[in-house]
C-alpha positions in Angstrom: 46.3 21.2 15.1 42.4 20.9 15.7 40.8 23.1 18.4 37.5 22.1 18.2 35.7 20.9 21.1 35.0 17.3 21.4 31.2 18.0 20.7 32.3 19.3 17.8 34.1 16.6 16.2 33.0 14.6 13.1 32.1 10.8 14.0 35.6 9.8 11.7 37.2 11.8 14.8 35.8 10.3 17.7 35.7 6.7 16.4 39.3 7.1 15.3 40.4 8.0 18.9 38.5 4.7 20.6 39.5 2.6 18.2 43.3 3.4 18.0 43.9 1.1 20.8 41.6 -1.3 21.4 40.9 -4.4 23.0 40.5 -7.2 20.3 39.3 -11.3 21.2 39.8 -12.7 24.3 42.6 -15.2 24.9 41.1 -17.6 27.4 39.9 -21.1 26.3 36.4 -21.0 26.6 36.3 -24.2 28.5 37.7 -23.6 32.1 38.9 -27.4 32.2 41.5 -26.4 30.1 42.2 -22.5 30.2 45.2 -22.7 32.6 47.9 -25.0 32.5 47.7 -28.3 34.5 44.2 -27.9 34.5 44.0 -25.4 37.2 40.9 -23.2 38.1 42.5 -20.2 37.8 45.9 -18.3 37.3 47.7 -16.0 39.5 50.3 -13.2 38.2 52.6 -11.6 40.5 54.4 -8.4 39.6 56.6 -5.7 41.1 57.4 -2.7 39.8 60.9 -1.7 40.9 61.0 2.0 40.2 63.2 2.7 43.2 64.4 6.5 42.8 63.0 6.8 39.4 60.2 8.8 39.5 61.8 11.2 41.3 64.9 11.5 39.0 62.1 11.9 36.4 60.5 14.9 38.0 64.1 16.2 39.0 63.7 16.2 42.4 67.0 15.0 43.6 66.9 15.8 47.3 68.6 13.4 49.5 65.1 12.9 51.3 63.5 11.8 48.1 66.5 9.5 46.8 66.3 7.3 50.6 62.5 6.8 49.5 63.9 5.3 46.3 66.7 3.4 47.9 64.5 1.9 50.6 62.7 0.1 47.7 66.1 -1.9 46.6 68.0 -1.9 50.1 65.2 -3.4 52.3 62.0 -3.9 50.1 63.4 -6.4 47.4 65.3 -8.7 49.2 61.8 -8.9 52.0 59.9 -9.6 48.5 62.5 -12.0 47.6 62.3 -14.1 50.4 58.3 -13.9 50.5 58.3 -15.0 47.1 60.9 -18.1 47.9 58.9 -19.5 50.7 56.2 -19.5 48.8 57.4 -21.0 45.7 56.0 -18.4 43.6 57.6 -17.4 40.2 56.9 -13.0 40.1 57.5 -10.8 37.2 60.1 -8.1 38.1 59.6 -4.3 35.9 62.6 -2.5 36.2 63.6 1.4 34.7 67.2 0.7 32.8 68.0 3.5 35.3 67.5 1.4 37.9 69.1 -1.9 36.6 72.2 0.8 35.7 72.5 1.8 39.3 72.5 -1.3 40.9 73.7 -4.0 38.5 73.6 -7.0 40.8 69.7 -6.2 41.0 68.5 -7.9 37.7 70.8 -11.2 37.6 69.3 -11.8 41.0 65.8 -11.9 39.8 67.0 -13.3 37.5 68.5 -16.1 39.0 65.9 -17.0 41.5 63.4 -18.4 38.8 61.3 -14.5 38.0 60.9 -12.7 34.8 62.3 -9.4 34.0 60.5 -6.8 31.7 60.9 -3.6 30.5 59.6 -0.3 32.3 61.2 2.5 30.4 64.3 4.1 31.1 63.6 6.7 33.8 60.0 5.7 34.7 59.6 8.9 31.8 55.9 10.2 31.1 55.8 9.1 27.5 53.0 10.8 26.6 55.2 14.1 26.6 58.0 12.6 23.8 58.0 12.0 20.3 58.1 8.6 18.6 61.7 8.9 17.9 62.5 9.4 21.6 60.1 7.0 22.9 61.6 4.5 20.9 65.2 5.2 21.7 64.3 5.0 25.2 62.4 1.5 25.4 65.1 0.2 23.1 68.3 0.9 24.8 66.3 0.3 27.9 65.6 -3.5 26.2 69.4 -3.5 25.7 70.5 -3.2 29.1 68.0 -5.5 30.5 69.6 -8.0 27.7 72.8 -7.5 28.9 72.4 -8.0 32.4 69.6 -10.5 32.2 71.2 -12.6 29.4 68.1 -13.0 28.3 65.8 -10.4 25.8 62.8 -9.4 27.5 59.9 -10.3 25.5 57.6 -7.9 28.2 56.9 -4.1 28.4 54.9 -2.6 31.5 55.0 1.5 30.2 55.7 3.8 33.4 52.6 4.6 34.5 50.7 2.5 32.6 50.3 5.6 30.2 50.1 5.0 26.6 51.3 8.3 24.1 50.3 7.8 20.3 53.3 6.1 19.1 53.5 3.3 22.0 51.7 0.6 20.4 53.8 1.1 17.4 56.8 1.4 19.0 56.1 -1.8 21.0 55.2 -3.4 17.4 59.1 -2.2 16.0 61.0 -3.6 19.1 59.2 -6.9 19.2 57.2 -7.7 22.2 55.0 -10.0 22.6 52.9 -9.0 25.4 52.2 -5.8 27.6 50.9 -5.2 30.7 49.8 -1.4 31.3 46.2 -1.4 29.7 42.8 -1.8 31.4 40.1 -3.3 28.9 39.1 -6.3 30.5 39.6 -8.7 33.6 41.2 -11.1 31.2 44.2 -11.3 28.6 43.6 -10.2 25.5 44.6 -9.5 22.0 45.4 -5.5 21.1 44.2 -4.3 18.1 45.5 -1.4 16.4 42.6 0.9 14.5 40.5 -2.3 14.2 43.4 -4.8 12.5 45.3 -7.2 14.8 48.7 -6.7 16.6 49.4 -10.2 17.8 50.2 -8.4 20.7 48.8 -9.9 24.1 47.2 -7.3 26.6 47.7 -8.8 30.5 45.3 -6.0 32.2 46.4 -3.8 34.8 44.1 -2.2 37.5 44.4 0.2 40.3 42.3 -1.7 42.4 45.0 -4.6 42.5 48.2 -1.8 42.4 49.6 -1.0 46.6 50.2 2.8 44.9 46.6 4.5 45.4 46.2 2.9 48.7 49.8 3.4 50.3 51.8 6.3 48.5 52.3 9.3 50.5 53.8 12.7 49.3 54.0 15.2 52.7 53.7 18.5 50.3 50.7 17.9 48.5 46.8 15.8 49.6 48.5 12.2 48.6 48.2 10.4 52.0 47.6 6.5 52.8 43.9 6.3 53.3 43.3 2.7 53.9 45.1 0.5 56.6 47.0 -2.6 55.3 44.4 -5.0 56.6 41.8 -3.7 54.9 43.8 -3.7 51.7 44.4 -7.5 52.5 40.4 -8.1 52.3 40.4 -6.2 48.8 42.4 -8.5 47.1 41.0 -11.5 48.9 38.0 -10.5 47.3 39.8 -10.1 43.7 41.3 -13.2 44.1 38.0 -14.9 45.0 36.3 -13.7 42.2 38.7 -14.7 39.5 38.7 -18.0 41.3 35.3 -18.5 40.7 34.9 -17.2 37.1 38.1 -19.0 36.5 39.8 -16.4 35.4 43.1 -14.2 36.5 44.1 -12.5 39.3 47.1 -10.0 38.7 48.4 -8.1 41.1 51.2 -5.0 40.8 53.1 -3.7 43.6 56.5 -1.2 44.2 59.3 -2.6 46.5 59.3 1.1 48.2 55.7 0.9 48.9 54.4 -3.1 49.8 58.1 -3.8 51.3 57.3 -2.2 54.6 57.3 -4.8 57.1 53.4 -4.1 57.9 52.9 -4.4 54.7 54.3 -7.4 53.7 52.6 -8.9 56.1 49.5 -8.8 54.2 50.7 -10.1 51.3 52.1 -13.4 53.1 48.4 -13.3 53.9 47.3 -12.9 50.8 49.8 -16.1 49.7 48.3 -18.1 52.7 45.1 -17.4 51.2 46.1 -18.3 47.3 47.7 -21.5 48.5 45.2 -22.7 50.5 43.6 -23.5 47.2 45.3 -26.5 45.5 44.3 -25.9 41.8 45.8 -22.8 40.9 48.7 -22.1 38.4 51.4 -18.8 39.8 53.0 -18.0 37.4 54.6 -15.0 35.5 53.6 -12.2 32.9 56.0 -13.8 30.3 54.6 -17.4 30.6 50.8 -16.6 30.6 52.1 -14.4 27.5 53.1 -17.3 25.8 50.3 -19.6 26.9 47.7 -17.8 25.7 48.8 -16.6 22.7 47.9 -19.7 20.4 44.5 -18.7 20.9 45.5 -15.8 18.3 45.0 -17.9 15.4 41.6 -16.4 15.1 41.4 -12.9 13.1 39.2 -10.3 14.3 38.3 -7.0 13.3 36.1 -4.1 14.5 34.7 -0.9 13.2 
């Protein structure tokens, strides 16, 4: 193991870390009129990480209180979210740890029956940066198999737990044959992931903490983690994010959690956001999988970096 300080690294080392997993070519069409399906001005991607009890289980926090907080997401949050999506005729992507799917075998089929995508989100919301390549491959492989059985179709996408990438994650994603990932943050628009400067053919649909409910609304009574923003202030941030994406002809991607956004006062702002989005008649609301398939044709251009 190299114990040298980062300022002592040779150029090959710091350059190697930077280039290990890197953003390649943008995958959006340069002509806005040809960019999105049906000539839409912008694309909207709603996603929900149905973590439920797993972040607590992962950390060995098994008190009934912790379990109840997670149970709320499945028991109260998910039905409200599905009703809202039905009302606005909006398909969405649900990323669910396999343990959650096994706890409630009807949850994944319900998502699929209502026209939504189901994608991989780890086994038990594990911290993949602590795993070996073999452990990460085993957990994600088993998670994929669980969702395949329950959904009736094999997931094509992955969102890593906590948006973490280990040194092995990209290799595992390639080994398992995923078409896209949605865990990285190198752009606002979809791009191809490069591995050590070489193309992978994997679409990245970027996420961002600005467009995630957790940083604003999470609560932990034993730490300094507290909701610091009223939901209606958060609504304005997300409206501004959508408006900017619409003005640029880009993607507005949003990440939410049933146990966080699924509370009554918070779901109200999602409904208001959808009212705002639906006031534009040239917006394509779609799943991450459909967007990845749409932009995949742009992968034909070969690029490398050094």
